[in-house]
C-alpha beads as a LAMMPS data file, in Angstrom:
LAMMPS data file: protein, C-alpha beads

440 atoms
439 bonds

1 atom types
1 bond types

-500.0 500.0 xlo xhi
-500.0 500.0 ylo yhi
-500.0 500.0 zlo zhi

Masses

1 110.0

Atoms # bond

1 1 1 164.054 400.058 175.734
2 1 1 161.253 398.842 173.620
3 1 1 163.522 398.469 170.638
4 1 1 165.825 396.508 172.979
5 1 1 163.012 394.059 174.027
6 1 1 161.853 393.626 170.455
7 1 1 165.253 392.667 169.353
8 1 1 165.779 390.194 172.206
9 1 1 162.109 388.881 172.715
10 1 1 161.138 388.312 169.204
11 1 1 163.944 385.656 168.564
12 1 1 163.224 383.997 171.740
13 1 1 159.470 383.780 171.002
14 1 1 160.420 382.343 167.381
15 1 1 162.814 379.760 168.805
16 1 1 160.232 378.434 171.441
17 1 1 157.620 378.128 168.718
18 1 1 159.807 376.163 166.485
19 1 1 161.495 374.059 169.293
20 1 1 158.285 372.790 170.787
21 1 1 157.261 371.496 167.271
22 1 1 160.496 370.089 166.102
23 1 1 163.066 369.813 169.262
24 1 1 165.753 368.082 167.165
25 1 1 165.535 370.194 164.067
26 1 1 166.151 373.673 165.583
27 1 1 169.604 374.858 166.102
28 1 1 170.630 376.333 169.371
29 1 1 170.013 380.124 169.452
30 1 1 172.512 382.861 169.559
31 1 1 174.018 383.763 172.987
32 1 1 175.019 387.292 171.899
33 1 1 171.581 388.836 171.150
34 1 1 171.859 391.197 173.907
35 1 1 175.346 392.263 172.874
36 1 1 174.237 393.077 169.344
37 1 1 170.894 394.750 170.552
38 1 1 172.700 397.735 171.940
39 1 1 175.097 400.124 170.064
40 1 1 178.772 399.263 170.527
41 1 1 179.327 402.821 171.826
42 1 1 176.805 402.145 174.715
43 1 1 178.399 398.763 175.529
44 1 1 181.796 400.438 175.579
45 1 1 180.475 403.088 178.106
46 1 1 178.840 400.341 180.377
47 1 1 181.927 398.473 180.425
48 1 1 184.072 401.340 181.348
49 1 1 181.540 402.559 184.110
50 1 1 181.594 398.885 185.541
51 1 1 185.393 398.766 185.615
52 1 1 185.503 402.416 187.474
53 1 1 183.079 401.256 190.035
54 1 1 184.769 397.805 190.755
55 1 1 188.249 399.346 190.850
56 1 1 187.097 402.249 192.920
57 1 1 185.841 399.956 195.809
58 1 1 182.268 400.106 194.826
59 1 1 181.817 396.427 193.823
60 1 1 178.865 395.857 196.045
61 1 1 177.015 398.904 194.973
62 1 1 177.698 397.930 191.368
63 1 1 176.503 394.305 191.954
64 1 1 173.224 395.522 193.295
65 1 1 172.518 398.131 190.641
66 1 1 173.404 395.855 187.845
67 1 1 171.754 392.772 189.159
68 1 1 168.582 394.531 189.963
69 1 1 168.681 396.003 186.495
70 1 1 169.182 392.676 184.849
71 1 1 166.477 390.788 186.898
72 1 1 163.958 393.408 186.040
73 1 1 164.809 392.935 182.414
74 1 1 164.340 389.108 182.688
75 1 1 160.946 389.726 184.412
76 1 1 159.959 392.005 181.579
77 1 1 160.973 389.438 179.047
78 1 1 158.915 386.862 180.761
79 1 1 155.920 389.260 180.677
80 1 1 156.363 389.841 176.992
81 1 1 156.667 386.135 176.273
82 1 1 153.656 385.437 178.636
83 1 1 155.577 383.154 180.672
84 1 1 154.678 384.362 184.128
85 1 1 153.885 381.555 186.673
86 1 1 150.911 382.077 188.860
87 1 1 148.747 379.097 189.408
88 1 1 149.411 375.438 189.368
89 1 1 147.315 374.202 186.529
90 1 1 147.917 372.331 183.195
91 1 1 148.346 375.710 181.430
92 1 1 151.066 376.958 183.632
93 1 1 152.804 373.538 183.352
94 1 1 153.175 374.424 179.799
95 1 1 154.511 377.869 180.570
96 1 1 156.899 376.336 183.031
97 1 1 158.204 373.903 180.212
98 1 1 158.629 376.991 177.861
99 1 1 160.445 378.960 180.559
100 1 1 162.815 376.112 181.387
101 1 1 163.768 376.175 177.686
102 1 1 163.827 379.931 177.257
103 1 1 166.011 380.112 180.484
104 1 1 168.565 377.387 179.768
105 1 1 168.892 377.963 176.048
106 1 1 168.718 381.857 175.636
107 1 1 168.017 384.018 178.809
108 1 1 170.764 382.651 180.947
109 1 1 173.489 382.161 178.197
110 1 1 172.926 385.773 177.098
111 1 1 173.211 387.088 180.518
112 1 1 176.363 385.102 180.976
113 1 1 177.822 386.668 177.806
114 1 1 176.926 390.285 178.820
115 1 1 178.438 389.712 182.362
116 1 1 181.707 388.238 180.810
117 1 1 182.011 391.441 178.560
118 1 1 181.186 394.075 180.975
119 1 1 183.312 392.598 183.807
120 1 1 185.900 391.001 181.651
121 1 1 188.570 392.516 184.185
122 1 1 187.192 390.605 187.158
123 1 1 185.966 386.980 186.547
124 1 1 184.889 386.665 190.319
125 1 1 182.639 389.806 189.904
126 1 1 181.149 388.384 186.619
127 1 1 180.235 385.221 188.465
128 1 1 178.799 386.756 191.566
129 1 1 176.653 389.149 189.315
130 1 1 175.458 386.471 187.141
131 1 1 174.300 384.242 190.078
132 1 1 172.362 387.038 191.577
133 1 1 170.604 387.668 188.238
134 1 1 169.697 384.017 187.618
135 1 1 168.829 382.930 191.250
136 1 1 165.527 384.379 191.393
137 1 1 164.089 382.810 188.326
138 1 1 165.939 379.495 188.902
139 1 1 164.482 379.276 192.337
140 1 1 160.909 380.095 190.995
141 1 1 161.305 377.241 188.612
142 1 1 162.373 374.720 191.165
143 1 1 159.593 375.920 193.483
144 1 1 156.903 375.544 190.737
145 1 1 158.178 372.022 190.010
146 1 1 158.232 371.305 193.763
147 1 1 154.896 372.420 194.494
148 1 1 153.569 370.468 191.471
149 1 1 154.771 367.176 192.780
150 1 1 154.058 367.547 196.494
151 1 1 150.519 369.104 196.436
152 1 1 148.811 367.714 193.429
153 1 1 146.895 364.398 193.313
154 1 1 148.916 361.656 191.886
155 1 1 146.614 360.970 189.020
156 1 1 147.657 359.212 185.773
157 1 1 147.787 362.569 183.986
158 1 1 150.365 363.931 186.579
159 1 1 152.523 360.768 186.491
160 1 1 152.190 359.855 182.859
161 1 1 152.104 363.143 181.289
162 1 1 153.189 366.157 183.377
163 1 1 156.063 364.731 185.451
164 1 1 157.779 363.151 182.469
165 1 1 157.805 366.489 180.602
166 1 1 159.229 368.269 183.625
167 1 1 161.756 365.711 184.005
168 1 1 162.793 365.673 180.528
169 1 1 162.977 369.573 180.555
170 1 1 165.206 369.778 183.699
171 1 1 167.069 366.645 182.352
172 1 1 168.042 368.563 179.222
173 1 1 168.602 371.861 180.792
174 1 1 170.590 370.736 183.915
175 1 1 173.893 370.291 181.882
176 1 1 173.257 373.969 180.805
177 1 1 172.762 374.997 184.434
178 1 1 175.769 373.067 185.670
179 1 1 178.216 373.971 182.835
180 1 1 181.395 375.432 184.218
181 1 1 180.835 378.345 181.605
182 1 1 177.457 379.008 182.809
183 1 1 177.252 378.395 186.341
184 1 1 180.247 378.367 188.783
185 1 1 179.500 377.489 192.371
186 1 1 176.058 378.610 192.392
187 1 1 174.084 378.408 195.622
188 1 1 170.954 376.983 194.111
189 1 1 172.448 374.221 192.119
190 1 1 171.840 371.587 194.919
191 1 1 168.055 372.408 194.928
192 1 1 168.056 372.134 191.147
193 1 1 169.825 368.845 191.138
194 1 1 167.546 367.485 193.943
195 1 1 164.386 368.498 192.157
196 1 1 165.453 366.940 188.985
197 1 1 166.256 363.575 190.874
198 1 1 162.808 363.590 192.485
199 1 1 161.266 364.223 189.185
200 1 1 163.135 361.380 187.639
201 1 1 162.320 359.038 190.448
202 1 1 158.699 359.940 190.179
203 1 1 158.750 359.444 186.356
204 1 1 160.214 355.981 186.794
205 1 1 157.541 355.125 189.489
206 1 1 154.776 356.200 187.098
207 1 1 155.971 353.803 184.436
208 1 1 155.744 350.871 187.098
209 1 1 152.500 351.947 188.729
210 1 1 150.621 352.604 185.373
211 1 1 152.289 349.981 182.917
212 1 1 151.394 349.860 179.329
213 1 1 150.949 346.139 179.672
214 1 1 148.664 345.174 182.663
215 1 1 149.602 341.708 184.153
216 1 1 146.902 339.114 184.840
217 1 1 146.000 338.808 188.468
218 1 1 146.888 335.892 190.657
219 1 1 143.934 333.676 191.472
220 1 1 145.340 332.821 194.841
221 1 1 145.745 336.386 196.060
222 1 1 149.431 336.525 195.931
223 1 1 152.029 339.117 195.593
224 1 1 151.189 341.485 192.660
225 1 1 154.067 342.123 190.233
226 1 1 153.566 345.839 190.547
227 1 1 153.961 345.703 194.305
228 1 1 157.404 344.005 194.035
229 1 1 158.690 346.336 191.386
230 1 1 157.351 349.424 192.821
231 1 1 158.509 348.677 196.462
232 1 1 161.894 347.494 195.308
233 1 1 162.295 350.536 193.054
234 1 1 161.394 352.732 196.062
235 1 1 163.819 351.257 198.339
236 1 1 166.710 351.492 195.847
237 1 1 165.752 355.148 195.431
238 1 1 165.888 356.015 199.165
239 1 1 169.360 353.945 199.575
240 1 1 170.659 355.891 196.514
241 1 1 169.382 359.318 197.952
242 1 1 171.105 358.624 201.354
243 1 1 174.161 357.211 199.916
244 1 1 174.712 360.492 197.811
245 1 1 174.324 362.366 201.023
246 1 1 176.704 360.231 203.042
247 1 1 178.057 362.003 206.170
248 1 1 174.721 363.056 207.149
249 1 1 172.815 361.436 209.871
250 1 1 170.523 358.598 209.288
251 1 1 167.618 360.728 210.622
252 1 1 165.841 361.527 207.539
253 1 1 164.966 365.180 207.061
254 1 1 161.384 366.341 206.262
255 1 1 162.232 367.145 202.600
256 1 1 160.380 367.041 199.387
257 1 1 161.931 363.967 198.560
258 1 1 160.454 362.048 201.463
259 1 1 157.171 363.715 200.936
260 1 1 157.104 362.260 197.577
261 1 1 158.232 358.755 198.699
262 1 1 155.344 358.866 201.288
263 1 1 152.840 359.669 198.534
264 1 1 154.156 357.117 196.269
265 1 1 153.630 354.476 198.823
266 1 1 150.089 355.837 199.335
267 1 1 149.496 355.691 195.781
268 1 1 150.691 352.025 195.561
269 1 1 148.375 351.084 198.352
270 1 1 145.235 352.733 196.960
271 1 1 145.903 351.075 193.576
272 1 1 146.330 347.779 195.497
273 1 1 143.017 348.505 197.215
274 1 1 141.443 349.040 193.908
275 1 1 142.820 345.874 192.412
276 1 1 141.880 343.856 195.388
277 1 1 138.159 344.826 194.624
278 1 1 138.429 344.472 190.823
279 1 1 140.222 341.084 190.692
280 1 1 138.470 339.230 193.545
281 1 1 134.530 338.647 193.922
282 1 1 135.154 336.976 197.346
283 1 1 135.989 339.947 199.764
284 1 1 137.850 337.474 202.067
285 1 1 140.473 336.785 199.007
286 1 1 140.673 340.555 198.480
287 1 1 141.838 340.790 202.079
288 1 1 144.371 338.093 201.602
289 1 1 145.656 339.755 198.545
290 1 1 146.169 343.075 200.561
291 1 1 147.869 341.041 203.442
292 1 1 150.272 339.473 201.026
293 1 1 151.126 342.859 199.362
294 1 1 151.164 345.068 202.478
295 1 1 153.332 342.600 204.397
296 1 1 155.872 342.586 201.622
297 1 1 155.987 346.384 201.598
298 1 1 156.490 346.274 205.481
299 1 1 159.093 343.685 205.058
300 1 1 161.142 345.708 202.638
301 1 1 160.738 348.835 204.548
302 1 1 162.155 347.211 207.819
303 1 1 165.356 346.738 205.811
304 1 1 166.200 350.304 205.914
305 1 1 167.990 351.154 208.877
306 1 1 166.864 354.741 209.527
307 1 1 164.046 356.664 211.108
308 1 1 161.811 357.857 208.574
309 1 1 158.338 359.558 209.218
310 1 1 157.340 359.530 205.616
311 1 1 157.693 355.986 204.969
312 1 1 154.415 354.304 205.981
313 1 1 154.534 351.555 208.486
314 1 1 152.354 348.738 207.360
315 1 1 152.158 346.511 210.408
316 1 1 148.787 347.944 211.733
317 1 1 147.465 348.013 208.124
318 1 1 148.308 344.272 207.887
319 1 1 146.699 343.492 211.156
320 1 1 143.585 345.315 210.090
321 1 1 143.324 343.463 206.933
322 1 1 143.756 340.297 209.027
323 1 1 140.974 341.209 211.244
324 1 1 138.613 342.045 208.321
325 1 1 139.527 338.573 206.636
326 1 1 138.815 336.651 209.772
327 1 1 135.367 338.487 210.236
328 1 1 134.484 337.976 206.507
329 1 1 135.461 334.477 206.274
330 1 1 135.214 332.749 209.722
331 1 1 132.806 334.788 211.687
332 1 1 130.060 333.426 209.507
333 1 1 131.127 329.785 210.191
334 1 1 131.032 330.592 213.952
335 1 1 127.586 331.684 213.623
336 1 1 126.508 328.101 212.934
337 1 1 127.680 327.141 216.422
338 1 1 125.454 329.500 218.148
339 1 1 122.488 328.009 219.863
340 1 1 119.880 330.463 221.451
341 1 1 117.285 328.503 223.393
342 1 1 115.726 328.834 226.783
343 1 1 115.128 326.155 229.499
344 1 1 111.555 325.407 228.606
345 1 1 112.555 324.064 225.203
346 1 1 112.653 320.287 225.148
347 1 1 116.106 318.488 224.676
348 1 1 114.843 316.617 221.575
349 1 1 114.096 319.948 219.954
350 1 1 117.428 321.354 220.980
351 1 1 118.990 318.147 219.626
352 1 1 117.334 318.542 216.263
353 1 1 118.258 322.231 215.941
354 1 1 121.909 321.473 216.796
355 1 1 121.917 318.682 214.272
356 1 1 120.898 321.163 211.595
357 1 1 123.495 323.615 212.731
358 1 1 126.223 321.145 212.788
359 1 1 125.346 319.857 209.336
360 1 1 125.707 323.302 208.106
361 1 1 128.913 324.025 209.895
362 1 1 130.472 320.704 208.517
363 1 1 129.478 321.961 204.948
364 1 1 130.748 325.292 205.193
365 1 1 133.815 324.477 207.018
366 1 1 134.997 321.845 204.625
367 1 1 134.149 324.114 201.665
368 1 1 135.955 327.085 203.018
369 1 1 139.042 324.906 203.933
370 1 1 139.042 323.329 200.359
371 1 1 138.763 326.701 198.762
372 1 1 141.326 328.558 200.923
373 1 1 143.766 325.898 200.625
374 1 1 144.343 327.207 197.096
375 1 1 144.894 330.605 198.458
376 1 1 148.410 331.744 199.399
377 1 1 150.012 333.730 202.386
378 1 1 153.593 334.092 201.294
379 1 1 154.988 335.170 204.656
380 1 1 155.250 332.097 206.746
381 1 1 155.163 333.685 210.100
382 1 1 152.238 335.663 209.075
383 1 1 150.405 332.517 207.733
384 1 1 151.045 330.993 211.032
385 1 1 149.551 333.811 212.985
386 1 1 146.358 333.937 210.744
387 1 1 145.879 330.260 211.272
388 1 1 146.468 330.602 215.003
389 1 1 143.837 333.364 215.090
390 1 1 141.304 331.198 213.262
391 1 1 141.849 328.490 215.920
392 1 1 141.441 330.848 218.773
393 1 1 138.001 332.018 217.323
394 1 1 136.892 328.566 216.200
395 1 1 138.273 325.928 218.486
396 1 1 136.661 327.052 221.834
397 1 1 133.225 327.478 220.359
398 1 1 133.301 324.370 218.428
399 1 1 134.398 322.408 221.481
400 1 1 131.601 323.905 223.554
401 1 1 129.153 323.260 220.906
402 1 1 130.065 319.443 220.495
403 1 1 129.995 319.247 224.378
404 1 1 126.371 320.408 224.635
405 1 1 125.477 318.407 221.565
406 1 1 126.567 315.273 223.252
407 1 1 124.577 316.084 226.400
408 1 1 121.330 316.724 224.509
409 1 1 121.873 313.970 221.853
410 1 1 123.882 311.147 223.954
411 1 1 125.712 308.532 221.819
412 1 1 123.857 309.588 218.680
413 1 1 125.970 312.630 218.691
414 1 1 128.940 310.901 217.302
415 1 1 127.100 309.984 214.271
416 1 1 126.848 313.791 213.251
417 1 1 130.311 315.077 214.561
418 1 1 132.404 314.775 211.646
419 1 1 135.478 316.665 212.873
420 1 1 137.315 316.324 216.128
421 1 1 139.506 319.101 217.707
422 1 1 142.467 317.653 216.098
423 1 1 140.736 317.186 212.706
424 1 1 139.909 320.925 212.693
425 1 1 143.455 321.871 213.422
426 1 1 144.787 319.637 210.679
427 1 1 142.345 321.211 208.192
428 1 1 143.302 324.651 209.337
429 1 1 146.981 323.909 208.955
430 1 1 146.655 323.086 205.145
431 1 1 145.178 326.564 204.639
432 1 1 147.008 328.974 202.187
433 1 1 149.057 326.180 200.362
434 1 1 148.447 327.860 197.018
435 1 1 147.302 324.516 195.365
436 1 1 144.239 322.147 195.556
437 1 1 144.678 319.276 198.082
438 1 1 142.392 316.834 199.863
439 1 1 141.844 318.421 203.204
440 1 1 139.147 316.713 205.235

Bonds

1 1 1 2
2 1 2 3
3 1 3 4
4 1 4 5
5 1 5 6
6 1 6 7
7 1 7 8
8 1 8 9
9 1 9 10
10 1 10 11
11 1 11 12
12 1 12 13
13 1 13 14
14 1 14 15
15 1 15 16
16 1 16 17
17 1 17 18
18 1 18 19
19 1 19 20
20 1 20 21
21 1 21 22
22 1 22 23
23 1 23 24
24 1 24 25
25 1 25 26
26 1 26 27
27 1 27 28
28 1 28 29
29 1 29 30
30 1 30 31
31 1 31 32
32 1 32 33
33 1 33 34
34 1 34 35
35 1 35 36
36 1 36 37
37 1 37 38
38 1 38 39
39 1 39 40
40 1 40 41
41 1 41 42
42 1 42 43
43 1 43 44
44 1 44 45
45 1 45 46
46 1 46 47
47 1 47 48
48 1 48 49
49 1 49 50
50 1 50 51
51 1 51 52
52 1 52 53
53 1 53 54
54 1 54 55
55 1 55 56
56 1 56 57
57 1 57 58
58 1 58 59
59 1 59 60
60 1 60 61
61 1 61 62
62 1 62 63
63 1 63 64
64 1 64 65
65 1 65 66
66 1 66 67
67 1 67 68
68 1 68 69
69 1 69 70
70 1 70 71
71 1 71 72
72 1 72 73
73 1 73 74
74 1 74 75
75 1 75 76
76 1 76 77
77 1 77 78
78 1 78 79
79 1 79 80
80 1 80 81
81 1 81 82
82 1 82 83
83 1 83 84
84 1 84 85
85 1 85 86
86 1 86 87
87 1 87 88
88 1 88 89
89 1 89 90
90 1 90 91
91 1 91 92
92 1 92 93
93 1 93 94
94 1 94 95
95 1 95 96
96 1 96 97
97 1 97 98
98 1 98 99
99 1 99 100
100 1 100 101
101 1 101 102
102 1 102 103
103 1 103 104
104 1 104 105
105 1 105 106
106 1 106 107
107 1 107 108
108 1 108 109
109 1 109 110
110 1 110 111
111 1 111 112
112 1 112 113
113 1 113 114
114 1 114 115
115 1 115 116
116 1 116 117
117 1 117 118
118 1 118 119
119 1 119 120
120 1 120 121
121 1 121 122
122 1 122 123
123 1 123 124
124 1 124 125
125 1 125 126
126 1 126 127
127 1 127 128
128 1 128 129
129 1 129 130
130 1 130 131
131 1 131 132
132 1 132 133
133 1 133 134
134 1 134 135
135 1 135 136
136 1 136 137
137 1 137 138
138 1 138 139
139 1 139 140
140 1 140 141
141 1 141 142
142 1 142 143
143 1 143 144
144 1 144 145
145 1 145 146
146 1 146 147
147 1 147 148
148 1 148 149
149 1 149 150
150 1 150 151
151 1 151 152
152 1 152 153
153 1 153 154
154 1 154 155
155 1 155 156
156 1 156 157
157 1 157 158
158 1 158 159
159 1 159 160
160 1 160 161
161 1 161 162
162 1 162 163
163 1 163 164
164 1 164 165
165 1 165 166
166 1 166 167
167 1 167 168
168 1 168 169
169 1 169 170
170 1 170 171
171 1 171 172
172 1 172 173
173 1 173 174
174 1 174 175
175 1 175 176
176 1 176 177
177 1 177 178
178 1 178 179
179 1 179 180
180 1 180 181
181 1 181 182
182 1 182 183
183 1 183 184
184 1 184 185
185 1 185 186
186 1 186 187
187 1 187 188
188 1 188 189
189 1 189 190
190 1 190 191
191 1 191 192
192 1 192 193
193 1 193 194
194 1 194 195
195 1 195 196
196 1 196 197
197 1 197 198
198 1 198 199
199 1 199 200
200 1 200 201
201 1 201 202
202 1 202 203
203 1 203 204
204 1 204 205
205 1 205 206
206 1 206 207
207 1 207 208
208 1 208 209
209 1 209 210
210 1 210 211
211 1 211 212
212 1 212 213
213 1 213 214
214 1 214 215
215 1 215 216
216 1 216 217
217 1 217 218
218 1 218 219
219 1 219 220
220 1 220 221
221 1 221 222
222 1 222 223
223 1 223 224
224 1 224 225
225 1 225 226
226 1 226 227
227 1 227 228
228 1 228 229
229 1 229 230
230 1 230 231
231 1 231 232
232 1 232 233
233 1 233 234
234 1 234 235
235 1 235 236
236 1 236 237
237 1 237 238
238 1 238 239
239 1 239 240
240 1 240 241
241 1 241 242
242 1 242 243
243 1 243 244
244 1 244 245
245 1 245 246
246 1 246 247
247 1 247 248
248 1 248 249
249 1 249 250
250 1 250 251
251 1 251 252
252 1 252 253
253 1 253 254
254 1 254 255
255 1 255 256
256 1 256 257
257 1 257 258
258 1 258 259
259 1 259 260
260 1 260 261
261 1 261 262
262 1 262 263
263 1 263 264
264 1 264 265
265 1 265 266
266 1 266 267
267 1 267 268
268 1 268 269
269 1 269 270
270 1 270 271
271 1 271 272
272 1 272 273
273 1 273 274
274 1 274 275
275 1 275 276
276 1 276 277
277 1 277 278
278 1 278 279
279 1 279 280
280 1 280 281
281 1 281 282
282 1 282 283
283 1 283 284
284 1 284 285
285 1 285 286
286 1 286 287
287 1 287 288
288 1 288 289
289 1 289 290
290 1 290 291
291 1 291 292
292 1 292 293
293 1 293 294
294 1 294 295
295 1 295 296
296 1 296 297
297 1 297 298
298 1 298 299
299 1 299 300
300 1 300 301
301 1 301 302
302 1 302 303
303 1 303 304
304 1 304 305
305 1 305 306
306 1 306 307
307 1 307 308
308 1 308 309
309 1 309 310
310 1 310 311
311 1 311 312
312 1 312 313
313 1 313 314
314 1 314 315
315 1 315 316
316 1 316 317
317 1 317 318
318 1 318 319
319 1 319 320
320 1 320 321
321 1 321 322
322 1 322 323
323 1 323 324
324 1 324 325
325 1 325 326
326 1 326 327
327 1 327 328
328 1 328 329
329 1 329 330
330 1 330 331
331 1 331 332
332 1 332 333
333 1 333 334
334 1 334 335
335 1 335 336
336 1 336 337
337 1 337 338
338 1 338 339
339 1 339 340
340 1 340 341
341 1 341 342
342 1 342 343
343 1 343 344
344 1 344 345
345 1 345 346
346 1 346 347
347 1 347 348
348 1 348 349
349 1 349 350
350 1 350 351
351 1 351 352
352 1 352 353
353 1 353 354
354 1 354 355
355 1 355 356
356 1 356 357
357 1 357 358
358 1 358 359
359 1 359 360
360 1 360 361
361 1 361 362
362 1 362 363
363 1 363 364
364 1 364 365
365 1 365 366
366 1 366 367
367 1 367 368
368 1 368 369
369 1 369 370
370 1 370 371
371 1 371 372
372 1 372 373
373 1 373 374
374 1 374 375
375 1 375 376
376 1 376 377
377 1 377 378
378 1 378 379
379 1 379 380
380 1 380 381
381 1 381 382
382 1 382 383
383 1 383 384
384 1 384 385
385 1 385 386
386 1 386 387
387 1 387 388
388 1 388 389
389 1 389 390
390 1 390 391
391 1 391 392
392 1 392 393
393 1 393 394
394 1 394 395
395 1 395 396
396 1 396 397
397 1 397 398
398 1 398 399
399 1 399 400
400 1 400 401
401 1 401 402
402 1 402 403
403 1 403 404
404 1 404 405
405 1 405 406
406 1 406 407
407 1 407 408
408 1 408 409
409 1 409 410
410 1 410 411
411 1 411 412
412 1 412 413
413 1 413 414
414 1 414 415
415 1 415 416
416 1 416 417
417 1 417 418
418 1 418 419
419 1 419 420
420 1 420 421
421 1 421 422
422 1 422 423
423 1 423 424
424 1 424 425
425 1 425 426
426 1 426 427
427 1 427 428
428 1 428 429
429 1 429 430
430 1 430 431
431 1 431 432
432 1 432 433
433 1 433 434
434 1 434 435
435 1 435 436
436 1 436 437
437 1 437 438
438 1 438 439
439 1 439 440
């Protein structure tokens, strides 16, 4: 047995060493290494024994004995090659890549050749036995990849380094797995194809979310190019995934694909949060940036006509950003309209205090409207709702303040009241135009 391992494992190890250095310059390895490792007389006896068992009605027993023997051989080969998969770290990712290469190019093709020789009289038996041999290792490879992309943090190293390598490996090996010579109606092919599709999706998403050329930020808080490209790509991926599974209900199952889609959306949102702080020194403009980008995501999500628990709903998040914008930008201005005095304070003192407050209000209101007219809110309905919210905060308090100011100041009040209620509304209606205009 030691001699057999040496005859088989040494060429595999040599091939892996060379192919990882020069993938294009290494020819495909032989698929008859096992056949030549055993003496021809032993091979002849094994074939005769297999034939007698199958013809004698002991096909299931033969299958169990043979597949168990070959699975143990594969496990021992992996141990000899130090390719066992235990933990999910960078070192084991490299082992996973080597194992994929070894399985697709050497281990499985050699097992296929051995099966075809020993069970040449029963093609069905050869296929059944071969699938039993390869199934455990293939499922282990799929499980490792699945765990990697559903449990690890989506850091740049995962998306820009690990996922591309895994996607490339399965992309190269999938034809080997789906070859009519190698795999025929294998029960695990669907899982293998699914994980390859998920890896390819995540790989393309990584190119979008971490581009080589970083685009300049919009100064008006508008939609970021990454948001549009990433969201549109995710939507296309979801539609394609469902289309390829037509005939199933629109209720999306809790699968790895939807877990990855949900985490991709979370990554996009976290990247947008970071950009809102990096790009804009004014937190209020950062909130407008988030409102624009989150509302675009929500708008696109609503186009999907299915119930999907993994696709985040952003309506609540948009409203939260709106509330933060209002507090940061307009609650400060409303503070100028607050007068805290008691009845013992003389009217002339109150009038002077309110005059100063009104001056500060006029100054900050006009400045805020002028600045925020250059900002943009791309969703017309959302822009109208934000302006309506500002009016609901501002107009009642401003009206009450002006009424009291007129009481304590008399006709002199009109010399200091620069904006009427309609003027305030007109100024607010010009917010978020995306360009500089004269407001007040």
